[in-house]
C-alpha positions as CSV (number, residue, x, y, z in Angstrom):
1,M,9.1,-33.9,40.5
2,K,11.8,-31.3,41.2
3,R,13.1,-31.6,37.6
4,I,9.6,-31.1,36.1
5,F,9.1,-28.0,38.3
6,I,12.5,-26.5,37.1
7,V,11.6,-27.2,33.4
8,T,8.2,-25.7,33.8
9,L,9.6,-22.7,35.5
10,L,12.1,-22.3,32.6
11,F,9.4,-22.4,30.0
12,C,7.3,-19.8,31.9
13,S,10.4,-17.6,32.2
14,L,11.0,-17.8,28.4
15,A,7.4,-17.0,27.7
16,I,7.5,-14.0,29.9
17,N,10.7,-12.8,28.3
18,A,9.3,-13.2,24.8
19,S,6.4,-10.8,25.5
20,P,7.0,-7.2,24.4
21,V,7.6,-4.6,27.0
22,F,6.2,-1.1,26.6
23,N,7.5,1.9,28.7
24,R,5.8,5.2,28.1
25,I,8.1,8.2,27.4
26,N,6.8,11.2,29.3
27,Q,8.6,13.9,27.4
28,D,9.3,13.6,23.7
29,S,10.3,16.1,21.0
30,G,9.2,14.1,18.1
31,D,11.0,12.1,15.4
32,N,11.8,13.6,12.0
33,K,14.4,11.1,10.9
34,N,12.3,10.1,7.9
35,Q,11.4,13.3,6.0
36,F,8.4,11.6,4.5
37,F,7.0,10.4,7.8
38,P,7.5,12.8,10.7
39,M,6.0,11.7,14.0
40,S,5.2,13.5,17.2
41,V,2.8,13.0,20.1
42,G,-0.5,14.8,19.5
43,Q,-0.4,14.5,15.7
44,I,-3.9,13.9,14.3
45,R,-4.3,12.8,10.7
46,E,-7.9,13.1,9.3
47,F,-8.7,11.0,6.3
48,S,-11.6,10.9,4.0
49,K,-12.3,7.2,3.3
50,E,-14.2,5.2,0.8
51,E,-14.7,1.5,1.4
52,N,-16.6,-0.7,-1.0
53,G,-18.4,2.5,-2.4
54,T,-19.3,3.9,1.0
55,A,-17.8,7.2,2.0
56,T,-16.7,7.7,5.6
57,S,-13.9,9.4,7.5
58,C,-11.4,8.4,10.2
59,T,-8.5,9.8,12.2
60,W,-5.1,8.5,13.1
61,T,-4.1,10.0,16.5
62,I,-0.6,9.6,18.0
63,D,-1.5,9.1,21.7
64,G,2.0,8.7,23.1
65,A,5.6,7.7,22.7
66,F,7.0,4.4,24.1
67,Q,10.2,2.5,24.4
68,I,9.6,-1.0,23.2
69,T,11.7,-4.1,23.9
70,D,10.8,-7.2,21.9
71,E,13.4,-9.9,21.5
72,E,11.4,-11.6,18.7
73,N,11.6,-8.5,16.6
74,K,15.1,-7.5,17.8
75,L,13.9,-4.3,19.5
76,Q,15.8,-3.0,22.5
77,N,14.3,0.2,24.1
78,Q,13.2,1.2,20.6
79,K,11.3,4.5,20.5
80,A,7.9,4.1,18.8
81,Y,4.6,6.1,18.5
82,Q,1.2,4.7,19.3
83,F,-1.4,5.4,16.7
84,T,-5.1,5.0,17.3
85,D,-7.5,4.5,14.4
86,S,-10.9,6.1,15.1
87,S,-12.8,3.8,12.6
88,N,-12.3,0.7,14.7
89,G,-10.5,1.7,17.9
90,D,-7.5,-0.4,17.0
91,F,-4.0,0.9,17.9
92,F,-0.6,0.2,16.3
93,Y,2.8,1.6,16.4
94,F,5.2,3.3,13.9
95,M,8.9,3.7,14.5
96,N,12.2,4.5,12.7
97,F,14.2,1.3,12.9
98,D,17.0,-0.3,10.9
99,G,16.8,2.5,8.2
100,F,13.0,2.2,7.7
101,A,9.8,3.7,8.9
102,C,8.3,0.5,10.3
103,K,4.8,-0.5,11.4
104,Y,4.6,-2.6,14.6
105,A,1.2,-4.3,15.1
106,K,-0.5,-7.5,16.0
107,D,-1.1,-10.0,13.2
108,E,-4.2,-12.3,12.9
109,S,-2.7,-14.6,15.6
110,G,-2.2,-11.7,18.1
111,T,1.6,-11.7,17.7
112,Y,3.4,-8.4,17.2
113,K,5.1,-8.2,13.8
114,L,7.4,-5.5,12.5
115,T,6.9,-4.4,8.8
116,R,9.3,-2.2,7.0
117,M,7.1,0.4,5.2
118,L,9.4,3.2,3.9
119,P,13.2,3.5,3.7
120,E,14.9,6.6,4.9
121,N,16.9,6.8,1.7
122,I,14.4,7.2,-1.1
123,V,15.4,5.6,-4.4
124,E,13.0,4.9,-7.2
125,D,12.7,1.1,-8.1
126,Y,14.2,0.1,-4.7
127,N,12.4,-3.0,-3.4
128,W,12.3,-5.1,-0.3
129,I,10.3,-7.9,1.3
130,S,9.0,-7.6,4.8
131,N,6.6,-10.1,6.4
132,N,6.1,-11.8,3.0
133,I,5.0,-8.5,1.5
134,T,6.8,-7.1,-1.5
135,F,7.3,-3.4,-1.5
136,I,8.5,-1.3,-4.5
137,I,9.1,2.5,-4.7
138,T,7.4,3.2,-8.0
139,D,7.2,7.0,-8.1
140,V,9.4,9.8,-6.5
141,S,9.0,13.5,-6.8
142,I,10.2,16.4,-4.7
143,D,7.2,16.3,-2.4
144,Y,5.8,12.8,-2.8
145,V,6.8,9.1,-2.7
146,T,4.6,6.2,-3.8
147,V,5.3,2.7,-2.5
148,E,3.3,-0.2,-4.0
149,F,2.9,-3.5,-2.2
150,F,1.8,-7.0,-2.9
151,D,1.2,-9.7,-0.3
152,N,3.1,-12.8,-1.5
153,Q,0.7,-15.1,0.4
154,K,-2.6,-13.4,0.0
155,D,-4.3,-11.8,-3.0
156,V,-3.9,-8.3,-1.5
157,S,-2.3,-5.4,-3.2
158,G,-2.3,-1.6,-3.1
159,Y,-0.1,1.5,-2.5
160,N,0.8,4.1,0.1
161,K,1.6,7.7,-0.8
162,F,3.7,9.8,1.5
163,K,4.1,13.6,1.5
164,K,7.2,15.3,2.6
165,A,6.8,16.7,6.1
166,S,3.4,15.2,6.4
167,G,3.6,11.4,6.2
168,P,0.9,9.1,4.7
169,C,-1.4,11.1,2.5
170,E,-3.1,8.3,0.4
171,I,-3.7,4.7,1.1
172,Y,-5.2,2.1,-1.3
173,V,-5.9,-1.5,-0.5
174,N,-7.6,-4.1,-2.8
175,D,-8.3,-7.5,-1.1
176,A,-9.3,-10.1,-3.6
177,T,-9.2,-12.9,-1.0
178,A,-12.2,-11.5,0.9
179,T,-15.6,-13.2,0.6
180,K,-16.9,-10.0,-0.7
181,K,-14.8,-7.5,-2.7
182,H,-12.9,-5.3,-0.4
183,D,-11.8,-2.0,-2.0
184,M,-10.6,0.8,0.2
185,I,-9.0,4.2,-0.4
186,A,-8.2,6.9,2.1
187,K,-6.9,10.4,1.5
188,L,-5.5,12.8,3.9
189,K,-7.8,15.8,4.5
190,N,-6.1,17.6,7.5
191,L,-3.0,17.2,9.6
192,T,-2.9,18.7,13.1
193,Q,0.5,19.0,14.8
194,N,1.7,21.3,17.4
195,G,-1.9,22.5,17.8
196,K,-2.0,23.7,14.1
197,T,-4.2,22.2,11.5
198,S,-3.3,22.3,7.8
199,A,-4.9,20.8,4.7
200,P,-2.4,19.2,2.3
201,P,-2.4,20.4,-1.3
202,A,-4.2,18.3,-3.9
203,L,-2.2,15.2,-4.9
204,P,-0.8,15.3,-8.4
205,T,-3.1,13.6,-11.0
206,N,-0.4,12.8,-13.6
207,T,1.8,10.5,-11.6
208,E,-0.6,7.6,-11.1
209,V,1.2,4.3,-10.6
210,G,0.4,0.6,-11.2
211,S,0.0,-2.6,-9.3
212,V,3.0,-4.4,-7.7
213,V,4.6,-7.3,-9.5
214,K,4.4,-10.5,-7.4
215,N,7.7,-12.2,-7.5
216,P,8.6,-14.3,-4.4
217,S,12.3,-14.4,-5.6
218,I,12.7,-10.7,-5.0
219,T,15.1,-9.8,-2.2
220,E,16.2,-6.5,-0.7
221,S,19.3,-6.5,-3.0
222,S,17.6,-7.6,-6.2
223,P,16.1,-4.9,-8.4
224,V,12.5,-5.2,-9.6
225,T,11.7,-4.3,-13.2
226,K,8.6,-2.1,-13.3
227,E,6.6,-0.6,-16.0
228,E,7.6,3.0,-16.8
229,V,5.1,5.6,-15.5
230,V,4.9,8.8,-17.5
231,V,2.9,12.0,-17.6
232,V,-0.2,11.3,-19.7
233,P,-0.7,13.7,-22.7
234,E,-3.9,13.9,-24.6
235,P,-4.4,10.3,-25.9
236,S,-4.9,9.5,-29.6
237,T,-8.5,9.2,-30.8
238,T,-7.4,6.1,-32.8
239,T,-8.1,2.8,-31.0
240,T,-7.5,-0.8,-31.9
241,P,-10.1,-3.6,-31.8
242,V,-10.7,-4.8,-28.2
243,P,-10.1,-8.5,-27.7
244,A,-12.8,-10.7,-26.1
245,A,-12.9,-10.4,-22.3
246,N,-12.1,-14.1,-21.8
247,K,-9.0,-14.0,-23.9
248,V,-5.7,-13.7,-22.0
249,I,-3.1,-12.0,-24.1
250,M,0.6,-11.8,-23.4
251,I,2.3,-8.4,-22.8
252,N,4.1,-8.5,-26.2
253,A,0.7,-8.5,-27.9
254,M,-0.1,-5.0,-26.5
255,Q,0.5,-2.0,-28.8
256,K,3.7,0.0,-28.5
257,N,3.3,3.2,-26.4
258,L,-0.3,2.3,-25.6
259,Y,-2.1,4.3,-22.9
260,Y,-4.6,2.3,-20.9
261,I,-6.6,2.3,-17.7
262,Q,-5.7,-0.5,-15.3
263,I,-8.5,-1.7,-13.0
264,G,-6.6,-4.2,-11.0
265,S,-4.0,-7.0,-11.0
266,F,-4.6,-10.6,-9.7
267,V,-2.6,-13.7,-9.0
268,K,-5.5,-15.9,-9.9
269,K,-6.8,-15.9,-13.4
270,E,-10.4,-16.5,-12.4
271,N,-10.4,-13.4,-10.2
272,A,-9.3,-11.3,-13.1
273,F,-12.0,-12.9,-15.4
274,N,-14.7,-12.2,-12.8
275,I,-13.8,-8.6,-12.5
276,C,-13.5,-8.3,-16.3
277,T,-16.9,-9.8,-16.8
278,E,-18.4,-7.5,-14.2
279,I,-16.9,-4.4,-15.9
280,R,-18.1,-5.5,-19.3
281,Q,-21.6,-5.9,-17.9
282,K,-21.4,-2.2,-16.9
283,G,-20.7,-1.3,-20.5
284,F,-16.8,-1.0,-20.5
285,Q,-14.8,-2.9,-23.0
286,S,-12.3,-4.5,-20.7
287,V,-9.7,-7.2,-21.4
288,V,-7.4,-9.4,-19.3
289,L,-3.6,-9.3,-19.9
290,E,-1.3,-12.0,-18.6
291,D,1.8,-9.9,-17.9
292,K,5.4,-11.1,-18.0
293,D,5.4,-11.4,-14.2
294,G,2.5,-13.9,-14.3
295,V,0.0,-11.5,-12.8
296,F,-3.3,-11.1,-14.6
297,K,-4.2,-7.4,-15.2
298,V,-7.7,-6.1,-16.1
299,L,-7.3,-3.2,-18.6
300,I,-9.3,-0.8,-20.7
301,E,-7.5,0.7,-23.7
302,G,-7.2,4.4,-23.7
303,N,-9.5,6.5,-25.9
304,S,-10.3,10.2,-26.5
305,N,-12.6,10.2,-23.5
306,M,-10.1,8.8,-21.1
307,E,-10.6,11.2,-18.3
308,E,-14.4,10.7,-18.4
309,T,-13.9,6.9,-18.6
310,L,-11.5,7.0,-15.7
311,A,-14.0,9.0,-13.6
312,Q,-16.8,6.5,-14.4
313,L,-14.6,3.5,-13.5
314,K,-13.6,5.1,-10.2
315,S,-17.3,5.8,-9.4
316,Q,-18.8,2.5,-10.6
317,V,-16.1,-0.1,-10.2
318,T,-13.0,0.8,-8.1
319,S,-11.5,4.0,-6.8
320,G,-8.1,2.5,-7.4
321,A,-8.3,2.6,-11.2
322,F,-5.5,4.6,-12.8
323,V,-4.0,5.6,-16.2
324,K,-0.6,4.1,-17.3
325,K,1.5,3.9,-20.4
326,R,2.9,0.6,-21.8
327,I,6.4,1.2,-23.3
328,G,6.9,-1.0,-26.3
329,K,10.1,-2.4,-27.6
């Protein structure tokens, strides 16, 4: 009986030690370690949000700074900032840890997980895997960084844009695993810090980026080959015949230096076909491309009315549609 009691006490002690410990920091001067994601208590980020075609808004408010100790995630008195999302009342944490701006939040099982979202040293094409999610820096400018992501276990992809001295300014998520299509985009409207509110300048429109390549073999040290993203000039009025929607063509069948609009990318062929069929029913001549990475991409070839077509697709199909250029060999 005594031995059972000691073993039980040991397991209880381990369980207690495994639970994260949060200690509020009463005075904090902020954290500007990552120039593309500054954090300080009292910051309020106001986003315009469109989810499945419904326009709303939400705010992320930093309610406080904490020291977190979590043996499971190797955190020892690590400073973090608590964010509250007004759209659902959920809270989560961001911190600068191990060279990254990291999100610290509960997963579906209620366990806190640390996800590396943005490195301090920004290098285009740099990639890493965190919590089975592949991240790739696909576009870098003086003021903006775009990080695309693809969940290696779920059919979820998207991108996060960060603005220097402001932080997250655009977030896009496409969830193809949901019972109903889940398509969400949020754009920063106002940022309040130190009691001052400022509206960020309009995001550049000529640096749209594509969907992340799913490749479970990618590691933090292995480079990821991505499609080149370029500024889109006025497209040619000459177009080629559009293949049937149910024909999957390989990437080398695409025209050299072809501009096109990408609607989405999918791990499962049937998901790409379903979206392609839906788009064709709306009057758009879409095709499905099986890319070199094995991901199925729904495309519309560029034409002389590309801007108008893109606007229609964003309005009628998905706000995450974008223009890209395929570089031929």
